[in-house]
C-alpha positions as CSV (number, residue, x, y, z in Angstrom):
1,M,0.0,0.1,0.0
2,S,1.5,3.5,-1.0
3,S,2.2,5.9,1.7
4,D,0.4,9.4,2.1
5,N,3.7,11.0,0.7
6,V,3.4,8.3,-2.6
7,H,-0.2,9.4,-2.8
8,A,0.3,13.1,-2.5
9,L,3.0,12.6,-5.4
10,R,0.8,10.5,-7.5
11,S,-1.9,12.7,-7.5
12,A,0.4,15.7,-8.5
13,Y,1.4,13.7,-11.5
14,D,-1.9,12.8,-12.4
15,A,-3.2,16.4,-12.0
16,F,-0.1,17.5,-14.6
17,A,-1.3,15.0,-16.7
18,R,-4.7,16.9,-16.8
19,Q,-2.9,20.2,-16.8
20,D,-4.6,21.1,-13.5
21,I,-1.6,23.2,-12.2
22,P,-3.4,24.6,-9.0
23,A,-4.1,20.8,-7.9
24,V,-0.2,20.1,-8.5
25,M,0.6,23.3,-6.4
26,A,-1.6,22.1,-3.6
27,A,0.9,19.3,-3.4
28,F,3.7,21.6,-2.5
29,H,4.9,23.2,0.4
30,E,4.4,27.0,0.1
31,D,8.6,27.2,0.6
32,I,9.5,24.4,-1.8
33,E,12.9,24.4,-3.2
34,W,12.8,23.5,-7.0
35,Q,15.9,22.8,-9.0
36,G,15.3,22.0,-12.7
37,P,18.4,20.9,-14.9
38,D,20.5,23.7,-16.1
39,S,20.6,21.8,-19.6
40,V,17.4,23.3,-20.3
41,P,16.7,27.1,-20.9
42,W,13.9,27.0,-18.1
43,G,16.2,25.2,-15.6
44,G,17.8,26.3,-12.7
45,D,16.7,27.1,-9.3
46,Y,13.1,28.2,-8.1
47,H,11.8,28.9,-4.6
48,G,8.1,28.7,-3.2
49,H,5.0,28.5,-5.2
50,D,5.6,31.6,-7.0
51,G,8.9,30.2,-8.1
52,V,7.5,27.0,-9.5
53,G,4.7,28.7,-10.8
54,R,7.2,30.5,-13.0
55,F,9.1,27.1,-13.9
56,F,5.5,25.9,-15.3
57,G,4.9,28.9,-17.0
58,A,8.0,28.7,-19.0
59,L,7.2,25.0,-20.1
60,G,4.1,26.4,-21.9
61,E,6.7,28.9,-23.8
62,Y,8.9,25.5,-25.2
63,W,6.4,22.8,-25.4
64,Q,2.9,22.6,-27.0
65,E,2.7,18.9,-25.9
66,L,4.3,17.5,-22.6
67,R,3.7,14.2,-20.8
68,V,5.6,13.3,-17.8
69,E,4.7,9.7,-16.9
70,P,5.7,8.2,-13.6
71,E,7.0,4.5,-13.9
72,E,7.2,4.0,-10.1
73,F,7.6,5.6,-6.7
74,I,10.6,4.2,-4.6
75,E,10.2,5.4,-1.3
76,A,12.9,5.8,1.3
77,G,11.2,7.6,4.4
78,E,10.7,11.2,3.3
79,T,12.8,10.7,0.0
80,I,10.8,9.4,-3.0
81,I,12.6,8.9,-6.2
82,V,10.4,8.7,-9.2
83,P,11.9,7.3,-12.6
84,I,9.9,9.1,-15.1
85,R,9.2,8.8,-19.0
86,L,9.2,12.4,-20.7
87,S,7.8,12.8,-24.1
88,G,6.6,15.6,-26.2
89,K,6.7,18.0,-28.9
90,G,7.8,21.6,-28.8
91,S,9.5,24.6,-30.6
92,G,12.9,22.6,-30.6
93,G,11.5,19.3,-31.9
94,S,10.4,16.4,-29.9
95,I,11.6,14.6,-27.1
96,D,11.1,11.0,-25.8
97,S,13.6,10.3,-22.5
98,Q,13.9,9.1,-19.2
99,S,15.0,10.9,-16.1
100,L,14.5,10.7,-12.2
101,H,12.7,13.1,-10.0
102,L,13.8,13.4,-6.6
103,W,11.6,14.6,-4.0
104,R,12.0,15.3,-0.2
105,M,8.6,15.4,1.6
106,R,7.6,17.3,4.9
107,D,4.4,17.2,6.4
108,G,2.7,15.2,3.6
109,K,3.6,17.7,1.0
110,A,6.6,18.3,-1.3
111,A,9.3,20.5,0.1
112,S,12.1,20.0,-2.2
113,F,12.5,18.5,-5.8
114,R,15.3,17.9,-8.1
115,E,15.5,16.6,-11.7
116,Y,18.3,14.4,-13.0
């Protein structure tokens, strides 16, 4: 059975798939620390709901279609690793790749995120 932390993240990924960003943000602490990969134009560090909102807003500038599909949720206490399948079409072409999302949870909400 999934823990509450895994359930919160699974719900956030489901909400992202529906493009329901307010529901995604509800799974995040107000002071979340977010690190996107520096290898992409919208990467870098973001802080809090405002910062993560800017990150999500930047995605729309580059992607007309983007799918982030979790393959599994690997839980180790307050840390959750999520291997994902990333696919989409955008201004620079298309993508079909895999990456890892590293989450740290606090009080049932995501307190930090890093993508590898």
